[in-house]
C-alpha positions in Angstrom: 79.4 75.4 89.3 77.4 78.6 89.4 77.1 81.1 86.6 79.1 83.5 88.7 81.8 81.1 89.6 82.3 80.2 85.8 83.6 83.7 85.5 86.3 83.3 88.1 89.2 81.9 86.3 92.7 83.0 85.1 92.3 85.7 82.6 85.4 127.4 106.3 83.6 130.3 104.4 80.4 128.5 104.3 79.1 125.1 105.4 81.7 122.5 104.3 80.8 120.1 101.5 80.3 116.5 102.3 83.5 114.4 102.1 84.2 112.0 99.1 82.2 108.8 99.5 82.0 106.9 96.4 85.6 105.9 96.2 87.3 107.0 99.4 84.8 107.1 102.1 85.9 103.9 103.7 89.5 103.9 102.7 91.9 106.2 104.6 94.5 107.9 102.4 97.4 107.7 104.9 101.0 106.9 104.1 102.7 104.5 106.4 106.2 103.3 107.0 107.3 101.0 104.3 108.0 97.3 104.8 111.6 96.7 105.7 112.9 94.2 103.2 116.5 93.2 103.5 117.9 90.9 100.8 115.6 88.5 99.0 112.1 88.4 100.1 111.0 85.3 102.1 109.4 82.6 100.2 105.5 82.3 100.4 104.1 79.4 102.4 103.9 76.4 100.3 100.7 74.8 99.3 100.1 71.2 100.0 97.4 69.8 97.5 96.3 67.3 100.1 95.6 69.9 102.9 93.2 72.8 103.0 94.8 76.0 102.5 94.4 78.4 105.4 93.2 81.9 104.6 92.8 84.7 107.2 90.1 87.1 106.6 90.5 90.4 108.4 87.3 92.5 108.9 86.7 95.6 111.0 84.1 94.3 113.3 84.8 95.1 117.1 85.2 98.8 116.6 81.9 99.7 118.1 80.7 101.2 114.9 77.4 99.8 113.4 78.8 100.5 110.0 81.9 98.5 110.5 79.9 95.6 111.9 77.6 95.6 108.8 80.7 95.8 106.5 82.4 93.0 108.3 79.4 90.8 108.0 79.0 91.6 104.4 82.7 90.8 103.6 82.5 87.5 105.5 79.3 86.5 103.8 80.8 87.1 100.3 84.0 85.3 101.2 82.0 82.3 102.3 79.8 82.5 99.2 83.0 82.3 97.1 84.5 79.5 99.2 81.3 77.4 98.7 81.5 78.0 94.9 84.9 76.6 94.6 85.2 73.2 92.9 88.1 70.8 93.9 89.7 73.3 96.2 89.6 73.2 100.0 90.0 76.4 102.0 90.1 76.8 105.8 88.7 80.3 106.0 89.3 81.9 109.5 87.8 85.3 110.4 89.7 87.8 112.5 88.4 91.2 114.0 90.7 94.2 113.6 88.3 96.8 115.0 89.5 99.1 112.3 92.7 99.7 114.4 96.2 99.5 113.0 97.7 98.1 116.1 94.9 95.5 116.6 95.2 94.6 113.0 98.9 93.9 113.1 98.3 91.8 116.3 95.6 89.5 114.7 97.7 89.2 111.6 100.6 87.9 113.6 98.2 85.6 115.5 96.8 84.4 112.2 100.2 83.6 110.9 101.1 81.7 114.2 97.8 79.6 113.7 98.9 78.7 110.2 97.5 81.3 107.9 99.2 81.1 104.3 97.7 84.2 102.9 95.7 87.2 104.3 92.6 88.6 102.8 92.0 92.1 104.2 92.0 94.4 106.1 89.7 97.0 104.8 91.2 100.4 105.7 94.5 101.7 104.3 95.7 102.7 107.7 95.6 99.0 108.7 97.2 97.4 105.6 100.8 98.3 106.1 100.9 97.3 109.7 99.5 94.0 108.7 102.0 93.6 105.9 104.9 94.4 108.3 103.5 91.9 110.9 103.9 88.9 108.5 106.5 90.1 106.0 109.3 88.0 107.6 107.1 84.9 107.0 106.6 85.6 103.3 102.8 85.8 103.7 101.1 88.0 101.1 98.3 90.4 102.1 95.4 91.1 99.6 93.9 94.3 101.3 90.5 95.7 100.3 91.8 99.2 100.4 92.2 101.3 97.3 95.0 103.4 98.8 98.0 102.7 96.5 100.3 104.5 99.0 100.2 101.4 101.2 100.9 98.9 98.3 104.2 97.3 97.8 106.3 94.5 99.3 103.8 91.8 100.4 100.9 94.2 100.4 98.4 94.3 97.5 95.3 96.4 97.2 92.0 94.9 95.7 89.9 98.1 95.8 89.3 100.2 92.7 92.0 102.7 92.4 92.0 106.4 91.3 94.7 105.7 88.7 93.0 102.6 87.2 89.7 104.6 86.8 91.6 107.7 85.4 93.5 105.6 82.8 90.2 104.1 81.5 88.6 107.4 81.3 91.5 109.2 79.7 91.8 106.4 77.1 88.2 106.8 76.2 88.4 110.6 76.1 91.3 110.4 73.7 89.5 107.9 71.5 86.6 110.3 71.3 88.7 113.3 70.2 88.4 114.8 73.7 92.0 114.1 74.9 93.0 117.7 76.1 92.0 117.4 79.7 91.8 119.8 82.5 91.7 118.2 86.0 89.5 120.1 88.6 90.1 119.0 92.2 89.3 120.0 95.7 92.1 120.9 98.1 91.9 117.7 100.3 94.0 114.5 100.5 91.5 112.8 98.2 91.7 115.7 95.7 95.6 115.6 95.6 95.5 111.9 95.1 93.1 112.4 92.3 95.5 114.8 90.5 98.4 112.6 91.0 96.4 109.7 89.7 95.4 111.7 86.5 99.0 112.7 85.8 100.4 109.2 86.4 97.7 107.6 84.3 97.9 110.0 81.3 101.1 108.7 79.6 100.3 106.1 77.0 96.6 107.0 76.8 96.7 109.6 74.0 95.2 112.2 76.4 97.2 115.2 77.7 96.7 116.9 81.0 96.7 120.5 79.8 95.7 122.2 83.2 95.1 121.5 86.8 92.9 123.8 89.0 92.0 123.3 92.6 89.4 124.9 94.9 88.7 125.2 98.7 86.5 122.4 99.7 83.4 124.4 100.7 80.5 125.8 99.0 81.9 129.3 99.0 85.2 127.9 97.9 83.6 126.6 94.8 81.8 129.9 94.0 85.1 131.9 94.6 87.1 129.5 92.3 84.6 129.7 89.3 86.1 132.7 87.6 89.6 131.2 87.7 88.4 127.7 86.7 86.6 129.1 83.7 89.4 131.3 82.6 91.8 128.4 82.7 89.5 126.1 80.8 89.2 128.6 78.0 92.9 129.6 77.8 94.3 126.0 78.2 92.6 124.6 75.2 90.9 122.1 77.3 88.2 119.9 75.7 87.3 117.8 78.8 86.9 118.8 82.5 87.9 115.9 84.7 86.3 116.3 88.1 87.5 114.5 91.2 84.6 115.4 93.3 81.6 113.0 93.8 77.8 113.5 93.9 77.9 114.0 97.7 80.5 116.7 97.5 81.3 119.5 95.0 80.3 117.8 91.8 76.5 119.0 91.6 77.6 122.6 92.4 80.4 122.6 89.8 78.1 120.9 87.0 75.4 123.5 87.8 77.6 126.7 87.9 80.3 126.2 85.2 77.8 126.3 82.3 76.6 129.6 83.6 80.2 130.7 83.2 80.3 129.5 79.5 82.3 126.4 80.4 79.8 123.6 79.9 78.6 121.1 77.2 78.7 120.7 74.3 82.0 122.7 73.9 83.4 121.1 77.1 83.0 117.4 77.9 82.5 116.6 81.6 84.0 113.5 83.0 84.3 112.3 86.6 86.6 110.1 88.7 83.9 108.9 90.9 80.5 107.0 90.4 77.9 109.5 89.1 75.1 106.9 89.6 75.4 106.8 93.4 73.0 107.6 94.9 70.3 107.0 92.2 68.8 110.5 92.9 72.0 111.8 91.2 70.7 110.7 87.9 68.1 113.6 88.1 70.8 116.3 88.1 70.8 118.2 84.9 74.3 119.1 85.0 75.5 115.6 84.9 73.5 114.6 81.8 75.9 113.4 79.1 78.9 113.3 81.4 81.2 110.3 81.4 82.2 108.1 84.3 83.4 104.5 84.8 81.9 101.7 86.6 82.3 97.8 86.9 80.5 95.7 84.4 76.8 96.3 85.5 75.6 92.8 84.3 78.2 91.0 86.4 77.6 93.1 89.4 73.9 92.4 89.2 74.5 88.7 89.0 76.6 88.9 92.2 74.1 91.0 94.0 71.3 88.7 93.0 73.1 85.6 94.3 74.1 87.3 97.5 70.5 88.3 98.1 69.3 84.8 97.6 71.9 83.5 100.0 71.6 86.1 102.9 68.3 87.9 102.3 69.9 91.3 102.0 71.9 93.3 99.5 75.8 93.2 99.8 77.9 96.1 100.9 79.4 97.9 97.9 82.8 96.5 98.4 81.7 92.9 99.4 82.5 91.7 95.8 86.2 92.3 96.8 86.0 89.6 99.3 84.5 87.2 96.8 87.1 88.1 94.2 89.9 87.5 96.7 88.8 84.1 97.8 88.0 83.2 94.1 91.5 84.3 92.9 93.1 82.2 95.7 91.1 79.2 94.8 91.9 79.5 91.1 95.6 79.7 91.9 95.4 76.7 94.2 93.5 74.7 91.6 96.6 74.6 89.5 98.3 72.3 92.0 101.4 74.3 92.3 103.2 74.6 95.5 104.1 78.2 95.0 100.5 79.1 94.2 100.5 81.9 96.8 103.7 83.5 95.8 104.1 87.0 94.4 104.9 85.7 90.9 101.6 83.6 91.0 99.5 86.5 92.3 100.7 88.8 89.6 100.5 86.5 86.6 99.6 88.5 83.6 96.4 86.7 82.6 94.7 88.0 85.8 91.3 86.8 87.0 87.7 87.2 86.2 85.7 88.2 89.3 82.2 89.2 90.1 82.8 92.8 89.1 84.9 91.9 86.0 88.3 90.9 85.0 91.2 92.2 87.2 94.9 91.5 87.9 97.4 92.4 90.5 100.6 94.2 89.5 104.1 93.8 90.9 103.9 97.2 92.7 100.9 96.0 94.7 98.4 98.0 92.7 95.6 96.4 90.5 94.0 96.7 87.0 90.3 96.4 86.8 88.1 96.4 83.8 85.6 99.1 83.8 82.7 100.2 81.6 82.4 103.8 80.4 78.8 105.1 81.3 76.9 108.3 80.7 73.5 109.7 81.9 70.8 110.3 79.4 67.3 111.2 80.3 68.1 110.4 83.9 69.2 106.9 83.1 72.6 105.2 82.9 73.6 104.3 79.5 76.8 102.2 78.8 78.9 103.8 76.0 81.7 101.4 76.0 81.5 97.9 77.6 84.1 96.7 80.1 86.7 94.5 78.6 86.3 90.8 79.4 90.1 89.9 79.1 93.4 91.4 79.1 95.4 92.1 76.0 99.1 92.5 76.5 100.2 95.0 79.2 96.7 96.6 79.6 93.2 96.7 78.3 
């Protein structure tokens, strides 16, 4: 068994700014109709230890987009890598193309169920996840989507992607532990910005941190400039110790981090903290305004192990979310290895000890969300430095 597999076990006024990419670029934040559940939910398909378990992998190939094609290939590669790593577990992994379209995704999910699928891994986009769940809900088939959009979670749909709320909770816990728990959220007026504000508010209880203020700005360069006096005044009057930015390095973050200190709202009096990855792209590490700021990321050592194994197997680097496909297959394999007929039920999928995947430990929650272990990182001298390592196991209800 490989070193990686050994970790997979139970446990408008100016040019618009570029859209958020680090967390939401490939996941549509679109609410859909809920799954209609009348009475008791159907039982999940039973697992026969003597028969390969059929897993349907839904990928976005066929859309005509080269990006979707590359993503689909990377997800399939990672899933097959995980399947090869399984010991004593037989999977029948079948790949279905959704073209990134909700209607097509629902159709292929129904076809996969007709062909014997016992669990569905994918689809990628939030807009596809709910139609897929609806298409197979009456058969008791659970869906492990690669989306991070929690608005599509629930019923038989789980999201595997790194969610805003999970990241916010980790950062707010850390801020409180460092005596910086009076937090002001700064967000752009977009769907992603609104989701970020909601995530911070939902995550704060129990962390020791308090959201003392929320300020938003128009999502343009001029919008940031116009908002600076208001943002600065609120920071000073609210008693904020930490400014929590929703924007990423491809959007408003560099401008905010550059201009706010000029308005006397900067380090060391105010700690900067971000909901997105500040080390993507690598050139962001050179930005002076981000030095000393906090952000969260998966365990870098585990991520590097997976990327190295993927490159050795396929001669190229994996897509940033390819690890989710590996984790999904590995979690399914870990559940099946227990020999239980109900290994793919909601109760099994949401067992409290969770799983250890290629990006760290994670677990699925009854509401369809997930909890993932994250490290707290900062930037010092243009280099990423880990301040608090990602937990390697769950303790009680959380980390």
